[in-house]
N, C-alpha and C positions, 0 to 999 in steps of 0.2 A: 552475305552481309550479316553483321551482328550489331545489335543495339546493346550498349553497355551503360552502366549507371553514371558514368562521368566523374566518379569520385575515386577511381583507381582501385576499387575493391574486387574487380573482376566479375561482379554480378552482371548477368545478362537477362534481357527481357525474355519471357516465355511466350511461346505460341501454342495455342490449344490445337486439338485435332481437326478443328474447323478452319484453321488458318487465321484465327483471331488473336490479337495481342492480349495477354493476360495482364491486367493492372489492378492495383488496389488504389482507389482514388478518393480524395476528399474534395467535394465541390462546395462552393459558397457563392453567394450572389455578388454582383458587381458593387452593390451598396455596402456589403460587408467588407469587400476588398478596399473600397474607397475609405472606409472607416478604420479598419484594423491595420492594413498595410500602409496606406498612404496618409492616414490621419487627416482626411479631408471631407468629413461628414459633419453637418451642422444643423442646428435648430435656431430659428430666429423668432423670438416671441413678440407679440404685439397685442394691444388692447386699446380700443378707441371708440368713441361715439361720434359719428359724422354730425356736422352742423346743419345739413339740409339733404334733400334727396339727390342721389347720383353723385356723391362726393367720393373722390379717391381717398382711401384711408391707409393704404400701405403701398410702399414702393421699394423695389430692389433692382439693382443693375449688376451685371457680371463685369468686373474689371480685370479679370485674369487675361494675361497675354497668351497663355498656352492651353488653358483648360476650359471645356464647356462646363456650365453650371447645370446640373441635372436636378430638377425639382420632382420629388417623388410624390408629394401630397401635402395636405394641410390639415392640421387639427383645428377645428372651428367650434366656437361657442357663440350663440347669439342670445341676447336678453329679451327680445321681442320679435314680432313678425318683421321680416326683411328679406331682400334678395341680395345675395353677395355674388358679384361677378369677378372673374379672373380674366385679366386682359394682358396680352403680350404686346410689347413694343410701343407703349405710350411713351412719348419723348417730351422733354422740356424741363423747365425749372419747377420747383415745388414751393407751395405756400406754407409757411410756419411748420416746417418739418422737424421732427424730433429724431435724432440719430439713434439707431438700435445697434447692438453688438451681438452678432450670432455666437452661440455657444458651440464649441467643438464637442462632438459626441464621443471622442476618444480622449479620456482624461490624461493620457500620457503624451498626447501630441501637443507640440508647441505651435502648430499652424493656426493661422487666423484666416477668416473668410476674406476673399479679395473682391470687394464690391462696395456699393453704397446701399444701406438698409435704413429705411425711415418709416415712421408712421405719423399721422396727423389727422385732425378733424376735418380738413378741407384742403388736401394737397393740391388740388387743381383750381382753387379759388384765388381771389385777390389778384396780385400781380403775377401769379404763376402762368407758365406757358405750356403746361402738361396737356398734350392732346394726342389724338391718333390712336393707333393700335387696333387690335382685334380681340374680341371676346372669345376665349377658348373654352370657358366653362362657366356655368351659372348654377347657383343653388338657391332655391326658394324655401323659406321657412315661414310657417304660419303662426308660430308662437315661440316662446323661449325654448331653446334646444340645448340640452346638455352637451358638453364637449364630446365630439366624435371625429373620426378620421375620414377624410375624403381622399381616396387614392386616385391618382391620375393613371388610368389604365395604360395610356401611352405617356410615359414620363415626359415632362416638358423640358426641352433642351434650350438653354439660354446661351447664345454665343457671346463673345466679347461685345460689350456695349449694349447688349439686348436687355430688355426690362420685363419684369412681371409686376403687375399692380393689382390691388384689390379695391373694389368699388362697392359702396353701400347704397341701396335704393332709398333709404330713409335715414333721417337724422335722429330718430327716436332710440333705436337699440344700441347697445354696446356689442361690438363684434371683436372677438379676441381669439387667440390661439397661437399656433406657431407653424411656420413653413419649414418643411423637411427637405433638405437639399444636400448635394455633395458635388465635388468637382471630379471630373474624369476626363482623361485624355481621349 
């Protein structure tokens, strides 16, 4: 059996004296592939000060019929002491939401993020029905903290109609930053 290059040049794969295939390979992460090849990597920016303790301040839902939304991490800034919680699958309507538009990280891609992206001072208040879900991550800040990256060691996978929300433990500080995500089959 021979392994040929598939382009009609007649080049064949080489096997070394240990029976191993010789290759020259370029590897890159799935994040890089989602960005460079598929044009499906995004940042969505937000900045808001909650009105009271334990308010939802950021909401996103994956609306893609075919692709999972992979959340890599979050850049965060807080202006004062606060606890920021990341919750999965809180469902319902939101109060006084402001629509956000994610930015594609591949300047040559014409793709747009397939979902709903919002921030607000009290997304779970008023006539909102936003409830449920599970806290997957929590960050406690004792004072103003410069922008820093929080990496999810296990990337968060959001299926179709799944949600990710951010919650602020206090109405005092501004919480801002951006969520880093991509779509992957």
